[in-house]
C-alpha positions in Angstrom: 44.3 28.1 12.8 43.4 24.6 11.6 40.7 24.3 14.2 39.2 27.6 13.0 38.8 26.4 9.4 38.1 22.7 10.1 34.5 23.1 11.4 33.4 25.4 8.4 35.0 23.0 6.0 33.2 20.0 7.5 29.9 21.9 7.3 30.6 22.7 3.7 31.4 19.1 2.9 28.2 17.9 4.5 26.1 20.4 2.7 27.7 19.5 -0.7 27.2 15.8 0.0 23.5 16.4 1.0 23.1 18.3 -2.3 24.6 15.5 -4.3 22.3 12.9 -2.7 19.3 15.2 -3.4 20.2 16.2 -6.9 21.9 12.9 -8.0 18.7 10.9 -8.8 17.2 13.9 -10.6 20.4 14.4 -12.6 20.5 10.7 -13.6 16.8 10.8 -14.6 17.5 14.0 -16.7 20.5 12.3 -18.5 18.3 9.2 -19.4 15.4 11.3 -20.7 17.8 13.7 -22.5 19.5 10.7 -24.2 16.2 9.2 -25.3 14.7 12.4 -26.5 17.9 13.4 -28.4 18.0 10.0 -30.1 14.3 10.2 -31.1 14.8 13.8 -32.4 17.8 12.8 -34.5 15.9 9.9 -36.0 13.0 12.1 -37.0 14.8 15.2 -38.1 15.5 14.0 -41.7 11.7 13.4 -42.2 10.9 16.9 -40.9 13.4 18.5 -43.1 12.1 16.6 -46.1 8.6 17.8 -45.3 9.8 21.3 -44.9 11.1 21.3 -48.5 7.7 20.0 -49.8 5.2 21.7 -47.5 5.3 25.2 -46.0 6.2 24.7 -42.4 5.3 28.2 -41.3 5.4 28.4 -37.5 7.2 25.0 -37.3 10.3 26.5 -38.8 12.1 27.0 -35.4 14.6 24.3 -34.4 12.8 23.6 -31.1 9.5 22.9 -32.8 11.2 20.9 -35.5 12.8 18.7 -32.8 9.4 18.2 -31.1 7.8 17.3 -34.4 10.7 14.9 -35.1 10.1 13.2 -31.7 6.4 12.8 -32.4 7.0 11.5 -35.9 9.5 8.9 -34.6 7.1 7.7 -32.0 4.4 7.4 -34.6 6.7 5.4 -36.9 7.7 3.1 -34.0 4.0 2.6 -33.1 3.1 1.8 -36.7 6.0 -0.6 -37.0 5.0 -2.3 -33.8 1.4 -2.7 -34.9 2.5 -4.0 -38.3 4.9 -6.6 -36.9 2.2 -7.8 -34.5 0.0 -8.9 -37.4 0.5 -12.1 -39.2 1.7 -10.5 -42.4 4.0 -8.3 -40.4 5.4 -11.2 -38.5 6.1 -13.1 -41.8 7.8 -10.0 -43.2 9.8 -9.6 -40.1 10.9 -13.2 -40.2 12.1 -12.7 -43.7 14.0 -9.6 -42.6 15.6 -11.6 -39.7 16.6 -14.5 -42.0 18.3 -12.0 -44.3 20.2 -10.5 -41.4 21.3 -14.0 -40.2 23.1 -14.5 -43.5 25.4 -11.6 -42.9 28.5 -12.9 -41.1 29.2 -10.2 -38.4 25.7 -8.6 -38.2 24.1 -12.0 -37.5 26.0 -12.6 -34.3 25.4 -9.1 -32.9 21.8 -8.9 -33.9 21.0 -12.4 -32.6 22.7 -11.8 -29.3 21.0 -8.5 -28.7 17.6 -9.8 -29.8 17.8 -12.8 -27.4 18.9 -10.4 -24.5 15.9 -8.1 -25.2 13.5 -11.0 -25.4 14.8 -12.4 -22.1 14.6 -9.0 -20.4 11.2 -8.1 -21.7 9.5 -11.5 -21.4 6.2 -11.5 -19.5 6.4 -15.1 -18.2 7.2 -15.2 -14.5 9.6 -18.1 -15.1 11.8 -15.9 -17.2 11.7 -12.9 -14.9 14.1 -14.2 -12.3 16.1 -11.5 -10.6 18.9 -13.0 -8.5 21.8 -12.0 -6.3 25.3 -13.5 -6.8 28.7 -12.9 -5.1 30.4 -10.4 -7.4 33.0 -9.0 -7.7 34.2 -10.8 -4.5 32.5 -13.2 -2.1 30.3 -11.4 0.4 29.4 -8.6 -2.0 26.2 -9.2 -3.8 25.3 -7.9 -7.3 21.9 -7.9 -9.0 21.7 -10.2 -11.9 19.2 -11.8 -14.3 19.0 -15.6 -14.4 18.8 -16.2 -18.2 19.0 -20.0 -18.3 20.2 -23.1 -16.5 22.5 -25.8 -17.7 24.3 -28.9 -16.4 28.0 -29.6 -15.7 28.9 -32.4 -18.1 31.5 -33.7 -15.6 29.7 -33.6 -12.2 26.0 -33.3 -13.3 25.7 -30.2 -11.1 23.1 -27.6 -12.1 24.6 -24.4 -13.3 23.1 -20.9 -13.8 23.8 -18.4 -16.5 23.5 -15.0 -14.9 23.7 -11.7 -16.6 25.1 -8.9 -14.4 24.3 -5.4 -15.9 26.4 -2.4 -14.8 24.6 0.2 -12.8 23.6 3.5 -14.6 24.7 1.9 -17.9 22.9 -1.6 -18.0 23.7 -2.0 -21.7 27.2 -3.1 -20.6 27.2 -6.3 -18.5 29.1 -9.3 -17.3 28.1 -12.9 -17.9 28.8 -15.5 -15.2 28.2 -19.2 -15.2 28.2 -20.5 -11.6 26.6 -23.3 -9.6 22.8 -22.8 -9.1 23.3 -23.4 -5.4 25.2 -20.1 -5.1 22.4 -18.1 -6.7 19.9 -16.3 -4.4 16.6 -15.7 -6.1 15.1 -12.4 -4.9 11.5 -11.2 -4.7 12.2 -8.3 -7.1 10.4 -7.8 -10.3 12.2 -7.0 -13.5 10.9 -3.4 -13.4 12.1 -2.9 -9.8 15.6 -4.4 -10.6 15.9 -2.1 -13.7 14.9 0.9 -11.7 17.6 0.2 -9.1 20.2 -0.3 -11.8 19.3 2.8 -13.8 19.3 5.0 -10.7 22.3 3.5 -8.9 20.0 2.1 -6.2 18.3 5.4 -5.4 14.9 4.0 -6.5 13.8 0.6 -5.3 11.8 -1.4 -2.8 12.4 -1.0 1.0 13.0 -4.8 1.5 14.8 -7.4 -0.6 15.4 -11.1 -0.2 19.1 -11.1 0.5 19.8 -14.4 2.4 18.8 -18.0 1.9 16.5 -19.7 4.3 18.3 -22.1 6.7 16.8 -25.1 4.8 17.9 -23.7 1.5 21.3 -22.9 2.8 21.9 -26.4 4.0 20.6 -27.8 0.7 22.9 -25.5 -1.2 25.9 -26.6 0.9 25.0 -30.2 0.3 24.7 -29.7 -3.4 28.4 -28.4 -3.6 30.7 -31.3 -4.6 33.3 -32.1 -1.9 36.2 -31.2 -4.1 34.8 -27.7 -4.7 34.4 -26.8 -1.0 
């Protein structure tokens, strides 16, 4: 009796797994866009409702059209804010706003940390866009990370790397590791490619990646490790 049902069950399992592999990336993309659009709509709805009390909305009275109008208004506001802050006067006003935030005890730490992270992730200089691989969570298993800065061990003089390791699907949560620079493998991935891999759980990404060190680099990395750390 078991043999009679085992084959259909295996077929059903394979079909379900194939369906998950096919629909999974689409579902993740839907969740991301749904979250973004919902956030934009929530931000703009108060303005739309205020306008509806002043102006006759007419055909824009339905909730769906109000949500669309709210998204458009939010994008317009973000564009205007971005243009204003890109000007000299806008930069000065924004600097005053940041200096006011820095005087608030708890808000200053959170805002400064988030701002530095965003500046690092969105920087256009090639030197700051360093996507790396490190051994995490255990040796032999590589995780994608972003090399944010280098520093020096005050005891041995060894170069260290500060690497941010975002979680897949939810890159807003991450681990921060400080490890020897010799244990970091710099990849050939761009920042956009790395973020696409993280956001889609690896479903979207390049066909090749620099995973291993060259023999010369491997020997140099091994020589850079202090004898007591081997």
